[in-house]
C-alpha beads as a LAMMPS data file, in Angstrom:
LAMMPS data file: protein, C-alpha beads

89 atoms
88 bonds

1 atom types
1 bond types

-500.0 500.0 xlo xhi
-500.0 500.0 ylo yhi
-500.0 500.0 zlo zhi

Masses

1 110.0

Atoms # bond

1 1 1 -20.755 -273.378 -155.549
2 1 1 -21.377 -277.062 -155.087
3 1 1 -20.428 -278.877 -151.873
4 1 1 -18.209 -281.391 -153.708
5 1 1 -15.633 -278.682 -154.519
6 1 1 -14.911 -278.191 -150.804
7 1 1 -14.783 -281.885 -149.831
8 1 1 -10.987 -282.292 -149.805
9 1 1 -10.135 -279.019 -148.053
10 1 1 -8.479 -279.358 -144.660
11 1 1 -6.111 -277.359 -142.468
12 1 1 -3.033 -276.375 -144.464
13 1 1 -4.668 -276.661 -147.904
14 1 1 -3.933 -273.839 -150.345
15 1 1 -6.653 -272.573 -152.685
16 1 1 -6.997 -269.831 -155.262
17 1 1 -10.398 -268.141 -155.228
18 1 1 -11.857 -265.649 -157.674
19 1 1 -14.777 -263.625 -156.339
20 1 1 -16.904 -260.546 -157.001
21 1 1 -17.697 -257.972 -154.341
22 1 1 -19.726 -254.794 -154.355
23 1 1 -16.878 -252.690 -152.990
24 1 1 -13.877 -254.218 -154.768
25 1 1 -15.110 -255.690 -158.051
26 1 1 -13.446 -258.873 -159.321
27 1 1 -10.492 -260.192 -157.315
28 1 1 -8.340 -263.316 -157.288
29 1 1 -6.502 -264.236 -154.084
30 1 1 -4.575 -267.214 -152.765
31 1 1 -5.657 -268.501 -149.353
32 1 1 -4.480 -271.058 -146.831
33 1 1 -7.094 -272.979 -144.824
34 1 1 -6.510 -272.212 -141.138
35 1 1 -9.425 -274.191 -139.667
36 1 1 -12.560 -276.121 -140.500
37 1 1 -15.415 -276.752 -138.063
38 1 1 -19.168 -277.257 -137.730
39 1 1 -21.315 -274.414 -136.369
40 1 1 -25.005 -273.693 -135.768
41 1 1 -25.774 -277.049 -134.124
42 1 1 -23.739 -278.896 -136.775
43 1 1 -25.843 -277.552 -139.630
44 1 1 -23.171 -275.386 -141.271
45 1 1 -19.596 -276.329 -142.201
46 1 1 -17.354 -273.261 -141.730
47 1 1 -13.937 -273.029 -143.388
48 1 1 -11.674 -270.205 -142.175
49 1 1 -9.170 -268.837 -144.697
50 1 1 -6.128 -266.553 -144.393
51 1 1 -4.675 -264.582 -147.288
52 1 1 -1.193 -265.923 -148.127
53 1 1 0.129 -262.397 -148.824
54 1 1 -1.091 -261.008 -145.489
55 1 1 -1.555 -263.662 -142.797
56 1 1 -2.355 -261.050 -140.111
57 1 1 -5.034 -259.366 -142.238
58 1 1 -8.767 -259.866 -142.405
59 1 1 -9.954 -263.496 -142.446
60 1 1 -12.259 -264.943 -145.061
61 1 1 -14.854 -267.646 -144.523
62 1 1 -16.629 -270.258 -146.622
63 1 1 -19.976 -271.468 -145.276
64 1 1 -21.438 -274.756 -146.580
65 1 1 -25.035 -275.390 -145.620
66 1 1 -26.803 -278.760 -145.393
67 1 1 -28.483 -278.246 -148.752
68 1 1 -25.003 -278.320 -150.343
69 1 1 -24.752 -274.653 -151.274
70 1 1 -21.589 -272.761 -150.360
71 1 1 -21.199 -269.056 -149.713
72 1 1 -18.205 -266.842 -148.975
73 1 1 -17.517 -263.813 -146.811
74 1 1 -14.463 -261.560 -146.585
75 1 1 -14.510 -260.301 -143.021
76 1 1 -18.167 -259.468 -142.457
77 1 1 -18.961 -258.668 -146.118
78 1 1 -20.598 -261.320 -148.267
79 1 1 -19.067 -261.905 -151.712
80 1 1 -19.985 -264.011 -154.736
81 1 1 -17.428 -266.781 -155.306
82 1 1 -17.035 -267.477 -159.030
83 1 1 -14.063 -269.852 -159.239
84 1 1 -12.198 -272.148 -156.850
85 1 1 -8.906 -273.846 -157.699
86 1 1 -7.196 -276.181 -155.215
87 1 1 -3.418 -275.732 -155.412
88 1 1 -2.406 -278.066 -152.568
89 1 1 -4.545 -280.483 -150.569

Bonds

1 1 1 2
2 1 2 3
3 1 3 4
4 1 4 5
5 1 5 6
6 1 6 7
7 1 7 8
8 1 8 9
9 1 9 10
10 1 10 11
11 1 11 12
12 1 12 13
13 1 13 14
14 1 14 15
15 1 15 16
16 1 16 17
17 1 17 18
18 1 18 19
19 1 19 20
20 1 20 21
21 1 21 22
22 1 22 23
23 1 23 24
24 1 24 25
25 1 25 26
26 1 26 27
27 1 27 28
28 1 28 29
29 1 29 30
30 1 30 31
31 1 31 32
32 1 32 33
33 1 33 34
34 1 34 35
35 1 35 36
36 1 36 37
37 1 37 38
38 1 38 39
39 1 39 40
40 1 40 41
41 1 41 42
42 1 42 43
43 1 43 44
44 1 44 45
45 1 45 46
46 1 46 47
47 1 47 48
48 1 48 49
49 1 49 50
50 1 50 51
51 1 51 52
52 1 52 53
53 1 53 54
54 1 54 55
55 1 55 56
56 1 56 57
57 1 57 58
58 1 58 59
59 1 59 60
60 1 60 61
61 1 61 62
62 1 62 63
63 1 63 64
64 1 64 65
65 1 65 66
66 1 66 67
67 1 67 68
68 1 68 69
69 1 69 70
70 1 70 71
71 1 71 72
72 1 72 73
73 1 73 74
74 1 74 75
75 1 75 76
76 1 76 77
77 1 77 78
78 1 78 79
79 1 79 80
80 1 80 81
81 1 81 82
82 1 82 83
83 1 83 84
84 1 84 85
85 1 85 86
86 1 86 87
87 1 87 88
88 1 88 89
């Protein structure tokens, strides 16, 4: 996904993400942004997400690299994000 889709996300934002995973197939979940910070010597923007249905469950992450490409992981498993819809900024 393009970097511009993640520009307005901050702590407390609510997003709906559709993704594909090897283990679970296609899924759509609603997440709340719990934190956003820079890692790897400020080369990667990391957004930490919590599932709205289960706040104590496994965390998800969105990684945005300097080249503008974004990737997603659920726990430690990489997934392919297909759609992102911002519900509340």
